[in-house]
C-alpha positions as CSV (number, residue, x, y, z in Angstrom):
1,M,-10.8,-24.9,-35.2
2,Q,-8.2,-26.4,-32.9
3,Y,-7.7,-23.2,-30.9
4,T,-10.4,-20.7,-29.9
5,V,-9.3,-17.3,-28.6
6,F,-12.2,-16.1,-26.4
7,G,-11.6,-12.4,-25.9
8,A,-9.5,-11.1,-28.8
9,G,-8.2,-8.0,-27.1
10,A,-4.6,-7.1,-26.2
11,I,-3.4,-10.4,-25.0
12,G,-5.6,-12.8,-26.9
13,G,-5.3,-10.9,-30.1
14,T,-1.5,-10.7,-29.9
15,V,-1.0,-14.4,-29.1
16,G,-3.7,-15.5,-31.6
17,A,-2.3,-13.4,-34.5
18,H,1.2,-14.9,-34.0
19,M,-0.3,-18.4,-34.0
20,V,-2.2,-17.7,-37.2
21,R,0.9,-16.4,-38.8
22,G,2.5,-19.7,-37.7
23,S,-0.2,-21.6,-39.6
24,E,-2.2,-22.7,-36.5
25,S,-6.0,-23.1,-36.8
26,V,-7.4,-20.3,-34.7
27,L,-10.9,-18.9,-34.3
28,F,-11.2,-15.4,-32.7
29,V,-14.3,-14.7,-30.6
30,D,-15.1,-11.2,-29.2
31,R,-18.3,-9.5,-28.0
32,D,-17.2,-6.1,-29.6
33,D,-19.0,-6.0,-32.9
34,D,-16.8,-3.3,-34.4
35,H,-13.6,-5.3,-33.5
36,V,-15.0,-8.5,-35.0
37,R,-16.2,-6.7,-38.2
38,A,-12.8,-5.0,-38.6
39,M,-11.0,-8.4,-38.3
40,Q,-13.4,-10.0,-40.7
41,Q,-12.9,-7.3,-43.3
42,H,-9.3,-6.2,-42.9
43,G,-7.6,-8.9,-40.8
44,L,-5.9,-8.4,-37.4
45,T,-3.0,-6.0,-37.3
46,I,-0.3,-6.2,-34.6
47,K,1.7,-3.0,-34.3
48,G,4.7,-4.4,-32.6
49,F,7.8,-3.1,-30.8
50,A,9.9,-5.0,-33.4
51,E,7.6,-5.3,-36.4
52,T,4.1,-4.6,-37.6
53,F,2.1,-7.2,-39.5
54,T,-1.5,-8.1,-40.5
55,V,-3.0,-11.5,-40.8
56,P,-6.4,-12.6,-42.2
57,V,-8.4,-14.2,-39.4
58,E,-11.7,-16.0,-38.8
59,A,-13.6,-13.9,-36.2
60,I,-17.1,-14.1,-34.8
61,T,-19.2,-12.8,-31.9
62,P,-20.1,-15.3,-29.1
63,D,-23.6,-15.9,-30.6
64,A,-22.0,-17.7,-33.6
65,L,-19.8,-20.0,-31.5
66,P,-19.5,-23.5,-33.0
67,D,-20.9,-26.5,-31.2
68,R,-17.5,-28.1,-30.3
69,L,-14.4,-26.4,-28.9
70,Q,-11.1,-28.1,-28.3
71,T,-8.6,-25.7,-26.7
72,V,-9.9,-22.4,-25.6
73,L,-7.4,-19.6,-24.9
74,L,-9.5,-17.5,-22.5
75,A,-8.3,-13.9,-22.6
76,T,-11.3,-11.9,-21.2
77,K,-11.0,-9.5,-18.3
78,A,-10.9,-11.4,-15.0
79,P,-14.4,-10.3,-13.9
80,A,-15.9,-11.9,-17.0
81,T,-14.3,-15.3,-16.4
82,Q,-17.3,-17.1,-14.8
83,A,-19.8,-15.8,-17.3
84,A,-17.6,-16.6,-20.2
85,V,-16.9,-20.1,-19.1
86,E,-20.5,-20.8,-18.3
87,F,-21.4,-19.6,-21.8
88,F,-19.3,-22.1,-23.6
89,A,-18.6,-24.9,-21.1
90,D,-21.1,-27.3,-22.6
91,R,-19.4,-26.9,-26.0
92,L,-16.0,-27.9,-24.6
93,A,-14.9,-31.3,-25.9
94,P,-14.5,-34.0,-23.2
95,D,-10.7,-34.0,-23.8
96,G,-10.7,-30.2,-24.4
97,C,-9.2,-27.6,-22.1
98,I,-9.3,-24.0,-21.1
99,V,-6.1,-22.0,-20.9
100,S,-6.3,-18.8,-18.8
101,L,-4.3,-16.0,-20.7
102,Q,-5.5,-13.6,-18.0
103,N,-4.3,-11.6,-15.0
104,G,-5.3,-12.8,-11.6
105,L,-6.0,-16.3,-10.1
106,N,-8.8,-17.1,-12.6
107,E,-7.7,-20.8,-12.9
108,L,-9.5,-21.3,-9.5
109,T,-12.8,-20.2,-11.1
110,I,-12.2,-22.2,-14.3
111,A,-11.3,-25.4,-12.5
112,R,-14.4,-25.0,-10.3
113,L,-16.6,-24.8,-13.4
114,V,-15.0,-27.4,-15.7
115,G,-12.6,-29.4,-13.5
116,E,-8.9,-29.2,-12.9
117,Q,-8.2,-31.8,-15.6
118,R,-9.6,-29.4,-18.2
119,T,-7.8,-26.3,-16.9
120,I,-4.3,-25.2,-17.8
121,G,-2.7,-22.3,-16.1
122,A,-0.8,-19.6,-17.9
123,F,1.4,-16.7,-16.7
124,V,1.6,-13.9,-19.3
125,N,3.6,-10.8,-18.7
126,F,4.2,-9.1,-22.1
127,S,3.0,-5.6,-22.8
128,A,0.0,-5.1,-25.2
129,D,-2.9,-2.7,-25.6
130,Y,-6.1,-2.8,-27.7
131,L,-5.9,0.5,-29.7
132,E,-9.0,0.3,-32.0
133,P,-11.0,-2.3,-33.9
134,G,-8.6,-4.6,-35.7
135,L,-5.5,-3.0,-34.2
136,I,-3.4,-4.1,-31.2
137,H,-0.1,-2.6,-29.9
138,F,2.4,-5.2,-28.9
139,G,4.6,-3.0,-26.7
140,G,7.3,-5.2,-25.4
141,P,8.4,-8.7,-24.7
142,G,8.0,-10.5,-21.4
143,A,7.7,-13.8,-19.6
144,F,5.2,-16.4,-20.7
145,Y,4.8,-19.7,-18.8
146,I,2.2,-22.4,-19.0
147,G,1.6,-25.2,-16.5
148,E,-0.8,-27.9,-15.3
149,L,-2.4,-27.0,-12.0
150,D,-1.0,-30.1,-10.3
151,G,2.6,-29.4,-11.6
152,T,2.8,-32.4,-13.9
153,V,4.3,-32.0,-17.4
154,T,1.9,-33.6,-19.8
155,P,1.9,-34.2,-23.6
156,R,-0.9,-31.7,-24.1
157,L,1.2,-29.1,-22.3
158,L,4.1,-29.7,-24.6
159,D,1.8,-29.6,-27.7
160,L,0.3,-26.3,-26.4
161,R,3.8,-24.8,-25.9
162,Q,4.7,-25.6,-29.5
163,A,1.6,-23.9,-30.8
164,L,2.1,-20.8,-28.6
165,A,5.8,-20.6,-29.5
166,H,4.9,-18.8,-32.7
167,W,4.5,-15.8,-30.3
168,G,8.0,-16.2,-28.9
169,D,9.7,-17.9,-25.9
170,V,7.0,-19.8,-24.1
171,Q,8.2,-22.0,-21.2
172,V,6.6,-24.9,-19.4
173,T,6.7,-24.8,-15.6
174,D,5.9,-27.3,-12.8
175,N,5.0,-24.4,-10.5
176,I,2.4,-22.2,-12.3
177,W,1.0,-21.1,-9.0
178,G,4.3,-19.6,-8.0
179,F,4.3,-17.4,-11.1
180,L,0.7,-16.4,-10.7
181,W,1.2,-15.3,-7.1
182,G,4.4,-13.5,-8.0
183,K,2.4,-11.6,-10.6
184,Q,-0.3,-10.8,-8.0
185,A,2.4,-9.2,-5.8
186,Y,3.8,-7.2,-8.7
187,G,0.2,-6.5,-9.9
188,A,-0.5,-4.7,-6.6
189,M,2.3,-2.3,-7.4
190,L,1.0,-1.7,-10.9
191,F,-2.5,-1.1,-9.7
192,A,-1.0,1.5,-7.3
193,T,0.8,3.2,-10.2
194,A,-2.6,3.7,-11.8
195,L,-3.6,6.0,-9.0
196,T,-1.5,8.6,-10.8
197,N,-0.9,9.8,-14.3
198,D,2.8,9.0,-13.9
199,S,4.4,6.2,-15.9
200,M,4.8,2.9,-14.2
201,A,8.5,3.3,-13.9
202,D,8.3,6.8,-12.5
203,A,5.6,5.9,-10.0
204,I,7.5,3.0,-8.7
205,D,10.8,4.9,-8.6
206,Q,9.3,7.9,-6.8
207,H,7.2,6.0,-4.3
208,R,9.4,3.0,-3.5
209,Q,8.4,2.3,0.0
210,V,4.7,2.1,-0.5
211,M,5.2,-0.1,-3.6
212,V,7.4,-2.5,-1.7
213,D,5.0,-2.7,1.2
214,L,2.0,-3.4,-1.1
215,A,3.9,-6.3,-2.7
216,R,5.0,-7.6,0.7
217,E,1.4,-7.8,1.9
218,V,0.5,-10.1,-1.0
219,L,3.7,-12.1,-0.4
220,Q,2.7,-12.5,3.2
221,V,-0.6,-14.0,2.3
222,A,1.1,-16.4,-0.1
223,A,3.5,-17.5,2.6
224,A,0.5,-18.1,4.9
225,L,-0.8,-20.4,2.2
226,N,2.5,-22.2,2.0
227,L,3.2,-20.9,-1.5
228,R,6.4,-19.4,-2.8
229,P,5.9,-16.8,-5.4
230,L,8.4,-16.8,-8.3
231,G,10.2,-13.8,-9.9
232,F,10.1,-12.6,-13.6
233,D,11.0,-9.7,-15.8
234,G,12.8,-7.7,-13.1
235,F,10.4,-8.5,-10.3
236,E,12.2,-10.5,-7.6
237,P,9.9,-11.6,-4.7
238,D,12.7,-12.8,-2.5
239,A,14.6,-9.5,-2.8
240,V,11.5,-7.4,-2.3
241,G,10.8,-9.3,0.9
242,S,14.4,-8.9,2.2
243,S,15.1,-7.0,5.4
244,D,18.2,-5.6,3.8
245,S,17.4,-2.2,2.3
246,A,20.3,-2.4,-0.1
247,V,19.0,-5.6,-1.5
248,V,15.5,-4.2,-1.9
249,N,16.7,-1.0,-3.6
250,A,19.0,-2.9,-6.0
251,S,16.1,-5.1,-7.0
252,L,13.9,-2.0,-7.6
253,E,16.5,-0.5,-9.8
254,R,16.4,-3.6,-12.0
255,L,12.6,-3.5,-12.1
256,I,12.5,0.2,-13.0
257,A,15.0,-0.4,-15.8
258,V,12.8,-3.1,-17.3
259,R,9.8,-0.8,-17.2
260,Q,11.7,2.1,-18.7
261,A,12.8,-0.1,-21.7
262,D,9.2,-1.0,-22.5
263,Q,7.1,1.0,-25.1
264,K,4.1,0.5,-22.8
265,T,4.6,3.3,-20.2
266,H,1.3,2.9,-18.4
267,S,-0.6,-0.1,-17.1
268,G,-3.8,-1.5,-18.5
269,V,-5.4,-0.5,-15.2
270,W,-4.5,3.1,-16.0
271,R,-6.0,2.8,-19.5
272,D,-9.2,1.5,-18.0
273,L,-9.5,4.5,-15.7
274,A,-8.0,7.3,-17.8
275,V,-8.7,6.3,-21.4
276,R,-11.5,3.8,-21.6
277,K,-13.4,5.2,-18.6
278,R,-14.5,1.8,-17.4
279,R,-14.2,-0.3,-14.2
280,T,-11.0,-2.2,-13.5
281,E,-10.3,-5.8,-12.5
282,V,-9.3,-4.8,-9.0
283,D,-12.0,-6.8,-7.2
284,A,-11.4,-9.9,-9.2
285,H,-7.6,-9.7,-8.7
286,F,-7.4,-8.8,-5.0
287,G,-10.8,-9.8,-3.5
288,P,-9.8,-13.4,-3.1
289,I,-6.4,-12.4,-1.6
290,V,-8.1,-10.1,0.9
291,E,-10.5,-12.9,1.8
292,D,-7.6,-15.3,2.4
293,A,-5.8,-12.6,4.4
294,H,-8.8,-12.2,6.7
295,R,-9.2,-15.9,7.1
296,L,-5.6,-16.4,7.9
297,G,-5.2,-13.4,10.2
298,V,-2.8,-11.5,7.9
299,A,-3.0,-7.7,7.9
300,V,-3.3,-6.1,4.5
301,P,-4.2,-2.5,5.2
302,L,-2.4,-1.1,2.1
303,L,-4.1,-3.6,-0.2
304,E,-7.5,-2.8,1.2
305,R,-7.0,0.9,0.9
306,M,-5.6,0.7,-2.6
307,V,-8.7,-1.2,-3.7
308,A,-10.9,1.4,-2.1
309,M,-9.1,4.2,-3.8
310,I,-9.4,2.5,-7.2
311,H,-13.1,2.3,-6.6
312,E,-13.2,6.0,-5.7
313,I,-11.6,6.8,-9.1
314,E,-14.0,4.5,-10.9
315,D,-16.9,6.3,-9.3
316,G,-15.6,9.8,-10.1
317,R,-15.0,10.6,-6.5
318,R,-11.2,10.9,-6.8
319,S,-8.8,12.2,-9.5
320,L,-5.7,10.6,-10.8
321,D,-2.9,12.3,-8.9
322,R,0.5,11.4,-7.4
323,V,-0.8,12.7,-4.0
324,N,-2.9,9.5,-4.0
325,L,0.3,7.4,-3.4
326,E,1.3,9.7,-0.5
327,E,-2.2,9.2,1.0
328,L,-1.9,5.4,0.4
329,A,1.4,5.3,2.2
330,A,-0.3,6.7,5.3
331,A,-2.3,3.5,5.5
332,R,0.7,1.4,6.4
333,S,0.5,-0.6,9.6
334,P,3.1,0.0,12.4
335,E,4.6,-3.4,11.6
336,G,4.9,-2.4,7.9
337,E,6.6,0.9,8.8
338,R,9.2,-0.9,10.9
339,A,9.8,-3.6,8.3
340,G,10.2,-1.0,5.5
341,H,12.7,1.3,7.2
342,G,15.4,2.4,4.8
343,V,13.9,1.7,1.4
344,T,14.5,4.8,-0.7
């Protein structure tokens, strides 16, 4: 198989199914026996916002992994990154590579394990949810960028883009880190929406100041690292960081409109907490950012409190409720209060 989707859930399954429909050679690998069995027996069904289709696929559990892998599309949850890569690293061809179709900064972990030359970054922001074995909901379109970690545009990157393009509009970028850090700032907002049962759009709309302040904390860490996060799908880092409240509010209106138009009303984090009753990716996503913040002397009180509140929900010590966002807002630093004046 030329492409191996390792983690055939929401993102990996959606991308891989479109690739199979486009006649690409794809092997699906997942540790969920029921999901693998359903794919083997009935194919993989994508229930999409624009269409629903089923494709026959080759699916296996990790224990049946072949000896040689060429291009691995890694789509596991972020906390599973290191264990997954260590499991198959010795099977990766010398000229093979791993593409991180994940949330977070997992490219750092992958590159540490197999080298930067065998790591390709990806920024994925479309909406999808795993519904049941063999069935994935593709809830709405979104940005999809791929890029080499050093910013070069290579032949393998262009070949990969052509294969992924069966999914839709996949773009090549020379600044994949800008997109990944932009998504981390936006992701802080989405994690905060999961503290409630409200939709993402409603939670952002009704608690604008704390959402903006959370994103700004991540943006401040990025700035301290001399990185410039990039915008996408209604999220505009430069506008969110503006001292002009009119600019910030206008940007939020655009972001809320994007969220309202999506069939996916709640984040995957909320599904982890409220539906699947499992731990989230919060530590994998924001642990490295908090560590960088401490090392660089950047205050991130909201981010730290949000992480703690997510853990309290995971441990059954806190309920999902909009009052959580009011409590989170109280963790703002005096500097954040002054900087955020006027956002409504």
